[in-house]
Backbone bond lengths (Angstrom), bond angles and torsions (degrees), N, CA, C in turn:
res aa  C-N    CA-C-N  psi(-1)  N-CA   C-N-CA  omega(-1)  CA-C   N-CA-C  phi
1 M - - - 1.477 - - 1.526 108.65 -
2 H 1.319 117.15 128.75 1.461 121.23 -177.35 1.522 110.02 -101.16
3 T 1.303 116.24 141.89 1.466 121.12 -178.23 1.518 109.99 -85.26
4 P 1.355 118.49 155.22 1.471 121.21 177.84 1.519 112.87 -59.09
5 K 1.340 117.51 -24.15 1.465 120.79 -178.80 1.520 112.09 -58.62
6 E 1.317 117.42 -19.21 1.455 119.95 -177.85 1.527 112.52 -82.99
7 Y 1.328 117.12 -3.87 1.461 120.30 -176.55 1.532 112.58 -94.76
8 I 1.332 114.93 142.95 1.460 122.65 169.21 1.525 106.14 -98.91
9 A 1.320 117.42 120.25 1.464 120.66 176.85 1.524 108.79 -86.33
10 V 1.320 115.97 134.93 1.462 122.51 178.58 1.519 106.82 -122.63
11 F 1.329 116.63 122.35 1.464 121.21 -174.11 1.525 111.49 -120.60
12 D 1.338 115.01 137.75 1.467 121.01 173.92 1.520 108.84 -144.47
13 S 1.321 115.30 163.13 1.458 120.58 177.48 1.524 111.64 -67.19
14 G 1.315 118.07 -12.10 1.456 122.19 -179.30 1.518 110.26 -169.54
15 V 1.332 116.44 -126.91 1.468 120.41 -177.10 1.526 112.87 -96.49
16 G 1.340 117.67 -8.29 1.467 120.38 -175.38 1.510 114.41 -59.75
17 G 1.326 116.84 -34.64 1.460 120.78 -178.22 1.515 113.80 -63.71
18 I 1.340 116.70 -10.41 1.464 119.76 173.98 1.531 110.07 -58.86
19 S 1.348 117.54 -29.93 1.471 120.09 178.11 1.530 110.80 -63.77
20 V 1.330 117.03 -32.65 1.467 121.28 176.65 1.531 109.91 -79.57
21 L 1.330 116.21 -40.88 1.468 120.47 177.45 1.528 110.56 -56.46
22 K 1.339 117.23 -39.49 1.470 120.94 177.99 1.531 110.81 -57.95
23 E 1.340 116.44 -42.35 1.471 120.69 -179.59 1.536 110.92 -69.66
24 L 1.322 116.61 -37.75 1.466 120.61 177.62 1.526 110.68 -62.75
25 I 1.327 116.22 -46.18 1.466 120.40 -179.08 1.529 110.74 -66.57
26 K 1.329 116.10 -37.65 1.467 119.95 178.18 1.537 110.71 -61.54
27 L 1.336 116.04 -41.27 1.461 121.31 -177.60 1.522 112.02 -80.53
28 M 1.341 116.80 -38.10 1.472 120.99 -175.94 1.527 109.58 -131.61
29 P 1.329 117.13 71.98 1.468 120.62 -174.34 1.527 114.60 -67.44
30 K 1.327 117.34 -17.14 1.475 119.82 -177.12 1.524 113.22 -91.40
31 E 1.333 116.62 -2.04 1.465 119.93 -179.53 1.532 110.99 -78.45
32 R 1.344 114.75 165.55 1.470 122.16 175.86 1.518 107.79 -106.33
33 Y 1.334 116.56 128.23 1.464 121.85 -174.72 1.530 110.95 -119.74
34 L 1.312 115.00 140.01 1.455 122.95 172.08 1.523 106.66 -120.46
35 Y 1.328 116.34 108.71 1.465 120.86 -178.20 1.524 109.40 -100.63
36 F 1.347 115.46 127.52 1.459 120.46 176.74 1.521 109.69 -123.97
37 G 1.330 115.98 120.71 1.457 121.48 176.02 1.521 109.99 -110.46
38 D 1.318 116.21 136.25 1.467 121.24 -177.82 1.531 110.61 -99.31
39 S 1.329 116.27 54.78 1.464 120.44 -175.26 1.524 113.08 -63.57
40 A 1.340 117.21 -23.90 1.465 120.07 178.22 1.526 111.35 -62.27
41 N 1.339 116.85 -24.82 1.466 121.47 -178.55 1.525 113.01 -114.18
42 A 1.337 117.38 6.76 1.466 121.02 179.48 1.535 109.51 -75.67
43 P 1.349 116.99 151.98 1.470 126.64 -1.88 1.520 112.44 -86.43
44 Y 1.333 115.64 151.55 1.470 121.08 175.15 1.526 111.27 -81.45
45 G 1.331 116.66 -25.11 1.463 121.86 -167.32 1.512 117.00 -61.17
46 S 1.332 117.60 -21.59 1.461 119.63 179.66 1.529 112.31 -107.75
47 R 1.325 116.68 7.84 1.468 121.06 179.80 1.524 111.00 -84.57
48 S 1.332 116.03 169.10 1.464 120.35 174.71 1.524 109.09 -73.47
49 T 1.317 115.97 159.57 1.466 120.54 178.09 1.525 110.45 -58.19
50 Q 1.327 116.93 -42.45 1.471 120.75 -179.47 1.529 111.21 -62.06
51 Q 1.319 117.10 -41.53 1.468 120.28 178.81 1.528 110.88 -63.35
52 V 1.330 116.24 -43.53 1.469 119.99 179.59 1.525 110.09 -63.44
53 Q 1.315 116.51 -42.09 1.468 119.81 178.09 1.526 111.24 -61.62
54 D 1.328 116.81 -45.48 1.465 120.61 -178.73 1.528 111.48 -61.80
55 L 1.327 116.54 -45.68 1.458 120.84 -179.56 1.529 111.50 -65.82
56 T 1.326 116.07 -41.51 1.467 120.82 -179.55 1.524 110.89 -66.02
57 M 1.323 116.83 -44.39 1.462 120.38 -179.38 1.526 111.04 -64.82
58 A 1.327 117.44 -38.19 1.466 120.49 178.79 1.532 110.80 -64.01
59 A 1.336 116.12 -43.75 1.464 119.99 179.24 1.521 110.98 -65.82
60 A 1.331 116.28 -43.83 1.462 120.47 -179.88 1.521 111.24 -62.64
61 D 1.325 116.86 -42.36 1.459 121.06 179.76 1.532 110.06 -60.90
62 M 1.320 117.03 -44.04 1.455 121.58 179.20 1.530 111.29 -61.31
63 L 1.335 116.17 -44.44 1.466 120.34 -177.67 1.528 111.93 -71.23
64 L 1.321 117.19 -43.09 1.465 120.39 -176.55 1.523 112.08 -70.47
65 K 1.319 117.45 -27.60 1.471 120.41 175.31 1.524 111.35 -64.22
66 R 1.317 115.50 -18.95 1.466 119.93 179.20 1.531 112.06 -86.64
67 G 1.323 116.21 1.44 1.457 120.15 171.41 1.510 115.97 80.11
68 V 1.347 118.13 24.18 1.462 119.97 179.49 1.532 110.39 -66.16
69 K 1.327 116.10 156.64 1.464 119.76 -174.98 1.518 113.18 -87.42
70 A 1.336 117.82 -16.35 1.470 121.26 178.50 1.516 108.49 -158.35
71 L 1.319 115.37 152.05 1.465 121.61 175.78 1.523 108.78 -121.33
72 V 1.319 115.66 120.42 1.462 121.34 175.45 1.527 107.49 -103.22
73 V 1.333 116.29 115.93 1.456 120.86 177.36 1.529 106.90 -87.17
74 A 1.331 114.75 93.60 1.465 121.05 -173.12 1.520 109.97 -90.16
75 C 1.321 115.17 48.79 1.461 122.10 -177.02 1.526 107.12 -146.86
76 N 1.321 117.16 117.47 1.463 120.25 -178.52 1.523 111.47 -62.76
77 T 1.332 116.67 -39.09 1.458 120.58 -178.53 1.517 110.83 -64.58
78 A 1.332 117.06 -47.53 1.467 120.93 179.60 1.525 111.10 -65.16
79 T 1.338 116.69 -37.62 1.464 119.98 177.39 1.526 110.18 -62.56
80 A 1.329 116.40 -48.10 1.464 120.33 -177.63 1.526 111.84 -61.15
81 A 1.329 116.54 -40.14 1.463 120.26 -173.70 1.517 114.26 -88.12
82 A 1.347 117.32 -28.17 1.467 118.01 -165.86 1.523 116.74 -132.85
83 I 1.331 119.43 -2.68 1.469 118.47 -173.21 1.527 111.98 -64.70
84 T 1.334 117.34 -37.63 1.470 119.93 179.03 1.521 110.38 -64.16
85 L 1.323 116.63 -44.08 1.464 121.52 178.42 1.525 110.96 -63.48
86 L 1.317 117.41 -40.97 1.468 121.09 177.83 1.526 111.32 -59.67
87 R 1.323 115.86 -46.42 1.471 119.30 -177.51 1.521 111.91 -69.05
88 Q 1.321 117.12 -32.57 1.461 120.27 175.92 1.526 110.87 -68.83
89 T 1.321 116.43 -37.33 1.464 121.58 -177.04 1.527 111.92 -76.31
90 Y 1.330 116.41 -34.28 1.472 121.30 -178.04 1.531 109.81 -124.96
91 P 1.336 117.31 68.05 1.472 120.28 -172.81 1.531 114.45 -65.98
92 D 1.317 117.91 -19.65 1.468 120.31 -176.94 1.528 112.67 -98.20
93 T 1.319 116.71 7.33 1.469 121.27 -177.28 1.520 110.45 -107.95
94 I 1.325 116.25 141.66 1.466 120.46 173.19 1.529 107.68 -72.71
95 I 1.331 116.39 114.46 1.459 121.92 179.27 1.522 108.51 -126.94
96 I 1.325 115.47 118.24 1.465 121.48 -178.21 1.517 109.07 -115.26
97 G 1.317 117.01 130.52 1.455 121.19 176.44 1.521 110.50 -106.17
98 I 1.312 115.55 179.57 1.468 120.97 176.69 1.525 108.51 -124.85
99 E 1.322 115.54 138.65 1.458 121.41 178.71 1.525 109.14 -123.94
100 P 1.329 117.69 155.69 1.468 119.12 172.08 1.529 110.13 -55.50
101 A 1.332 116.19 138.94 1.473 121.27 -173.06 1.530 111.68 -77.39
102 L 1.330 116.09 53.56 1.466 120.60 -179.65 1.523 112.02 -66.52
103 K 1.318 116.89 -37.97 1.468 119.69 -179.51 1.524 110.36 -62.50
104 L 1.314 115.98 -44.08 1.460 120.54 177.89 1.522 110.70 -59.82
105 A 1.333 116.05 -43.68 1.469 120.47 179.57 1.528 111.04 -65.25
106 A 1.348 116.06 -44.13 1.468 120.43 -178.55 1.523 111.71 -68.08
107 D 1.329 117.44 -34.19 1.466 120.79 177.07 1.521 110.58 -64.81
108 R 1.322 116.44 -39.30 1.470 120.22 -178.29 1.527 112.24 -79.15
109 F 1.338 115.23 -35.98 1.467 120.65 -176.48 1.534 109.15 -132.48
110 P 1.357 117.44 73.70 1.467 121.39 -171.58 1.526 115.13 -61.28
111 S 1.310 118.01 -21.78 1.467 119.77 176.13 1.529 109.84 -127.05
112 G 1.334 115.33 28.77 1.449 120.40 -173.80 1.516 114.29 -89.87
113 H 1.318 114.73 175.43 1.466 122.82 175.46 1.521 106.82 -97.22
114 I 1.339 116.43 113.12 1.459 123.00 -174.48 1.526 109.58 -113.52
115 G 1.310 116.26 129.73 1.454 120.94 173.38 1.520 109.58 -98.55
116 V 1.303 117.08 143.44 1.467 121.47 175.44 1.525 108.19 -123.65
117 M 1.320 116.48 116.15 1.453 121.89 174.02 1.522 107.64 -96.09
118 A 1.325 116.90 121.44 1.464 120.03 -176.05 1.517 110.17 -157.88
119 T 1.331 115.90 170.75 1.457 121.15 178.87 1.525 110.52 -80.13
120 E 1.314 115.49 166.20 1.470 121.37 179.58 1.524 111.29 -56.63
121 V 1.337 116.65 -44.47 1.469 120.47 -177.24 1.520 110.30 -62.78
122 T 1.331 116.89 -48.19 1.472 119.99 -179.15 1.522 111.18 -57.98
123 L 1.331 116.38 -44.37 1.463 120.61 -175.86 1.526 113.04 -71.37
124 R 1.331 117.98 -26.60 1.465 119.11 -177.21 1.536 113.46 -92.55
125 E 1.352 118.09 -16.55 1.457 119.73 -175.89 1.532 111.65 -73.87
126 E 1.321 115.00 148.91 1.464 121.99 -178.99 1.525 111.87 -59.51
127 K 1.317 116.47 -32.71 1.461 121.06 -178.67 1.528 111.07 -57.49
128 F 1.325 117.20 -40.82 1.462 121.04 178.78 1.525 110.87 -68.19
129 H 1.326 117.21 -43.07 1.467 120.58 -178.45 1.533 111.41 -65.87
130 Q 1.326 116.41 -34.79 1.472 119.90 175.78 1.523 110.54 -65.47
131 Q 1.324 115.97 -38.11 1.457 120.21 178.97 1.534 110.80 -65.75
132 V 1.321 116.60 -42.39 1.469 121.19 -179.96 1.525 111.00 -61.25
133 E 1.325 116.50 -38.78 1.469 121.23 -177.52 1.522 112.65 -63.57
134 R 1.320 116.80 -20.71 1.474 120.32 -179.83 1.528 112.25 -73.80
135 F 1.342 116.72 -13.68 1.466 120.05 -175.04 1.528 109.95 -128.73
136 P 1.345 116.69 70.20 1.463 120.79 -174.98 1.524 114.11 -67.22
137 G 1.332 117.60 -16.22 1.464 119.85 -176.30 1.508 114.58 -78.35
138 I 1.336 117.22 -18.66 1.462 118.54 -175.68 1.526 111.43 -87.27
139 R 1.311 115.56 155.12 1.465 121.98 171.40 1.526 106.02 -100.67
140 L 1.318 116.59 124.98 1.455 120.93 -170.46 1.533 112.29 -112.10
141 S 1.310 115.95 134.55 1.463 121.91 171.02 1.518 108.04 -124.60
142 T 1.331 117.42 128.29 1.458 120.41 177.42 1.526 109.38 -98.73
143 I 1.318 115.18 138.11 1.466 121.96 -175.04 1.524 107.71 -127.20
144 S 1.311 116.11 117.18 1.461 120.53 -178.73 1.531 110.21 -104.47
145 V 1.331 115.01 123.58 1.469 120.89 176.91 1.537 107.12 -132.07
146 P 1.326 117.73 69.99 1.468 120.98 -170.16 1.524 114.63 -60.51
147 D 1.330 118.06 -30.61 1.467 119.73 -175.27 1.530 113.39 -77.69
148 L 1.343 117.70 -7.49 1.463 119.80 -179.79 1.529 111.36 -66.10
149 V 1.323 117.49 -34.31 1.467 120.82 178.44 1.525 110.02 -58.78
150 G 1.329 116.21 -46.27 1.454 120.45 -179.55 1.523 112.65 -62.59
151 L 1.333 116.34 -37.48 1.467 119.42 177.95 1.522 111.00 -63.50
152 V 1.339 117.03 -44.90 1.463 120.47 179.08 1.522 110.30 -63.12
153 E 1.340 116.41 -41.79 1.464 120.63 178.72 1.527 111.57 -60.04
154 N 1.318 116.42 -25.72 1.462 120.81 -179.13 1.530 113.03 -102.56
155 G 1.332 115.20 13.00 1.460 119.41 174.37 1.509 115.81 85.09
156 H 1.337 117.76 12.11 1.475 120.69 179.92 1.529 109.46 -113.08
157 W 1.318 116.39 91.88 1.466 118.45 179.99 1.532 112.41 -123.29
158 G 1.320 117.06 -16.98 1.465 118.20 -177.67 1.509 112.12 -131.66
159 D 1.332 117.37 23.91 1.453 119.44 -175.06 1.530 111.85 -122.38
160 A 1.331 116.50 -167.55 1.469 121.65 -173.40 1.528 114.23 -59.12
161 P 1.347 120.46 -42.30 1.471 118.83 178.73 1.529 112.94 -59.89
162 A 1.333 117.07 -39.64 1.463 120.29 178.97 1.525 110.71 -65.96
163 Q 1.326 115.86 -42.53 1.475 119.22 178.83 1.524 110.96 -63.22
164 A 1.345 116.72 -42.77 1.470 120.80 -179.42 1.525 111.35 -63.27
165 L 1.333 116.51 -34.25 1.469 120.87 178.60 1.531 111.35 -73.65
166 L 1.320 115.81 -43.03 1.463 120.39 -173.09 1.528 113.71 -79.20
167 E 1.309 117.08 -30.81 1.472 120.38 -173.48 1.533 113.62 -55.18
168 P 1.335 119.84 -51.85 1.472 118.24 -179.46 1.527 113.06 -67.60
169 A 1.330 117.64 -29.20 1.472 120.29 -179.99 1.523 111.86 -73.24
170 L 1.337 116.70 -33.67 1.463 120.28 -174.28 1.521 113.97 -99.44
171 A 1.334 117.84 -17.69 1.471 121.08 -177.61 1.530 113.72 -52.55
172 P 1.358 119.34 -41.16 1.476 119.03 -179.69 1.528 113.66 -64.97
173 Y 1.338 117.49 -14.32 1.465 120.50 -175.23 1.523 113.19 -108.93
174 R 1.312 116.82 1.44 1.469 119.39 -177.82 1.527 110.56 -60.63
175 G 1.327 115.34 124.42 1.457 121.37 179.09 1.519 114.60 74.15
176 K 1.336 118.05 5.72 1.461 121.11 -175.36 1.524 114.39 -112.82
177 L 1.343 117.42 -8.87 1.470 120.55 -177.80 1.519 110.58 -107.95
178 D 1.334 116.00 139.21 1.467 119.45 171.16 1.520 110.41 -74.67
179 A 1.330 116.03 -36.41 1.460 120.99 179.65 1.523 109.39 -152.67
180 V 1.314 115.41 152.81 1.458 120.59 169.95 1.528 107.01 -122.29
181 V 1.319 115.80 131.21 1.462 122.68 179.98 1.528 107.89 -99.63
182 L 1.319 116.04 124.24 1.463 121.18 179.54 1.523 108.13 -87.88
183 G 1.317 116.00 100.13 1.465 122.03 -172.73 1.510 114.04 -94.23
184 C 1.316 116.81 28.45 1.472 122.89 174.17 1.519 105.91 -146.26
185 T 1.331 117.55 134.00 1.466 119.25 -173.88 1.523 113.32 -70.20
186 H 1.334 117.98 -13.48 1.465 119.99 172.90 1.532 111.50 -72.98
187 Y 1.328 117.00 -30.54 1.466 121.05 -168.78 1.531 115.40 -66.66
188 P 1.355 120.56 -31.82 1.467 118.26 -179.54 1.529 114.00 -57.82
189 F 1.328 117.27 -23.83 1.462 118.58 179.27 1.524 112.02 -69.43
190 A 1.326 116.69 -20.03 1.466 121.49 176.02 1.528 111.50 -101.03
191 A 1.327 116.89 15.65 1.470 120.87 -175.47 1.524 112.55 -59.86
192 G 1.336 117.86 -33.96 1.458 120.50 -179.89 1.519 111.87 -61.93
193 I 1.323 116.21 -45.51 1.469 120.54 177.93 1.519 110.52 -67.85
194 I 1.330 117.07 -40.58 1.474 121.37 -179.91 1.528 109.98 -60.65
195 R 1.329 117.20 -44.05 1.476 120.87 178.16 1.526 110.49 -61.08
196 K 1.311 115.81 -44.38 1.468 120.31 -178.12 1.529 111.20 -63.23
197 L 1.330 116.75 -41.99 1.460 120.44 -176.37 1.525 112.62 -74.36
198 L 1.333 117.68 -32.51 1.475 120.77 -177.82 1.525 112.26 -87.93
199 G 1.317 117.63 -22.11 1.460 120.52 -179.96 1.518 112.04 100.58
200 E 1.320 115.85 155.96 1.467 121.84 -174.47 1.524 113.29 -64.74
201 G 1.322 117.39 -20.15 1.463 119.81 -178.52 1.516 114.72 -78.38
202 T 1.315 117.34 -4.54 1.467 121.29 -178.87 1.523 110.01 -103.33
203 A 1.331 116.91 121.05 1.468 121.32 175.69 1.530 108.86 -75.39
204 V 1.331 116.86 137.21 1.462 122.29 178.75 1.518 108.15 -108.49
205 L 1.337 116.78 116.81 1.463 122.24 -171.39 1.523 111.18 -124.04
206 D 1.333 116.09 147.27 1.465 119.57 172.36 1.519 109.15 -144.91
207 G 1.339 116.22 169.11 1.467 121.22 -171.40 1.511 115.59 -93.81
208 G 1.341 118.25 7.42 1.456 120.88 -175.28 1.518 114.13 -61.54
209 E 1.332 117.16 -46.34 1.467 120.59 -177.94 1.526 111.13 -64.90
210 G 1.331 116.37 -41.74 1.466 120.18 179.39 1.522 111.91 -64.25
211 T 1.330 116.53 -36.76 1.463 120.78 177.59 1.523 110.49 -65.79
212 A 1.324 117.03 -40.95 1.468 121.15 177.93 1.527 111.11 -63.14
213 R 1.336 116.61 -42.86 1.470 120.26 179.42 1.523 111.30 -63.77
214 E 1.340 116.71 -40.74 1.456 120.54 179.14 1.529 110.95 -66.23
215 T 1.325 117.16 -38.06 1.464 120.65 176.73 1.523 110.53 -62.27
216 Q 1.327 116.63 -45.84 1.467 120.14 178.35 1.525 111.03 -60.73
217 R 1.329 116.65 -42.87 1.466 120.49 -179.25 1.527 111.16 -61.85
218 R 1.327 116.89 -45.37 1.469 120.80 -178.27 1.533 111.89 -66.17
219 L 1.320 116.66 -38.71 1.469 119.88 178.15 1.528 111.14 -67.79
220 A 1.339 116.29 -41.56 1.466 120.03 178.76 1.522 111.19 -63.35
221 E 1.325 115.10 -38.43 1.467 121.94 179.35 1.526 111.10 -57.24
222 Q 1.323 116.99 -35.53 1.468 121.49 -178.56 1.532 112.41 -104.22
223 N 1.330 115.34 14.89 1.465 121.26 177.52 1.531 111.31 55.95
224 L 1.338 116.44 44.05 1.460 121.54 -176.07 1.531 113.40 -113.54
225 L 1.321 117.41 8.86 1.459 119.26 178.17 1.528 109.58 -68.41
226 Y 1.324 116.50 144.94 1.458 122.57 -175.09 1.514 109.04 -114.76
227 D 1.339 116.92 140.64 1.460 121.40 -172.74 1.524 112.83 -106.04
228 G 1.324 116.30 36.84 1.452 121.11 170.38 1.522 115.54 79.03
229 P 1.321 115.64 175.61 1.470 125.77 2.39 1.523 112.37 -73.63
230 G 1.329 116.38 148.94 1.453 120.56 -177.94 1.525 112.22 -67.98
231 E 1.323 114.56 157.77 1.469 119.64 -179.80 1.518 108.98 -153.01
232 L 1.323 116.26 152.80 1.462 120.82 177.30 1.518 109.80 -138.08
233 Q 1.345 115.32 128.19 1.459 121.68 172.00 1.526 107.58 -115.58
234 L 1.314 116.73 129.11 1.461 122.03 179.06 1.519 109.59 -110.41
235 E 1.343 116.35 128.44 1.451 121.28 177.57 1.520 109.04 -135.22
236 N 1.326 116.44 154.10 1.461 120.72 -179.81 1.517 109.44 -150.94
237 S 1.327 115.85 145.88 1.463 120.58 -179.33 1.524 112.54 -73.75
238 A 1.334 117.71 -18.84 1.465 121.24 177.61 1.523 109.34 -78.15
239 S 1.294 116.17 142.20 1.471 120.19 -176.28 1.529 112.74 -81.21
240 D 1.324 117.38 -12.38 1.465 122.03 -176.94 1.532 110.21 -72.30
241 S 1.308 117.27 118.50 1.470 121.22 -177.88 1.528 111.79 -65.38
242 R 1.343 116.95 -19.53 1.466 119.29 179.69 1.526 112.10 -65.84
243 I 1.340 116.77 -22.33 1.470 120.25 178.04 1.526 110.52 -62.68
244 L 1.330 116.68 -43.32 1.464 119.68 179.90 1.528 110.67 -68.91
245 Q 1.317 117.06 -33.91 1.473 120.13 174.58 1.531 110.26 -64.68
246 L 1.329 115.57 -40.45 1.469 120.59 177.41 1.534 110.33 -62.48
247 C 1.334 116.72 -40.54 1.474 120.49 177.76 1.522 110.97 -57.55
248 M 1.337 116.72 -43.87 1.461 120.12 179.11 1.529 111.20 -65.63
249 T 1.328 116.44 -38.82 1.463 120.05 177.50 1.524 110.92 -62.86
250 L 1.338 115.91 -44.34 1.461 120.66 179.63 1.532 110.78 -65.77
251 L 1.319 116.36 -36.05 1.468 120.61 179.96 1.518 110.69 -62.09
252 E 1.311 116.18 -31.51 1.478 120.95 -178.00 1.524 112.14 -94.42
253 A 1.341 117.73 -7.01 1.463 121.15 -176.58 1.523 111.59 -69.97
254 K 1.315 115.73 144.26 1.460 121.08 174.92 1.513 108.51 -85.98
255 L 1.348 117.11 125.96 1.463 120.18 -178.89 1.523 111.01 -93.65
């Protein structure tokens, strides 16, 4: 019988955090994961900061009461709005957030033109502006496509509706960006269309791999890595069973 302490909880506003879960499983396939998506309250990206904080804290409280050994906030919006509050509230818990991969973009293109696709909350929070200030050499363009989250939540991430939504938002940047940073964990599922619309010369980057590496580092630091067998539990606040089927589809999707 295995104790809940052996589980890594992964939280997102919906199904987008599956893109981070994929990276975690790739890096640490023998770990036990508990994924919770709050699709009943998605999207978070157009909510007020207070609403995002309240929803994030409620989800975190529910997960941490189950005795998990770490919480990965696999949601850029929740990280931007609530990660500081989470760490203050649970100072003895390993809590890892996700940020737009600006450092990765700036390292590759130190004086380049970088696009950041993110939600309203992520782009307006101080945490994002502090991150931007660390890389004064880059030229930054922010690109807001709020309805993309809803499309992914409904299973449309690589088809005609996604292309129709993304085309007018990305057309002004085709061939003009060195890299685009996907600052929402839902967005990597539409990476194929994003690459096609921006052109082969634009690198498409996201923070999922870096978040997985940081989670592994923090667990190793406290001697909490688990040596299998691996396991995955999927849960969602929405009552529709198709959401969990969608999670499995996304887990197997090629990004």
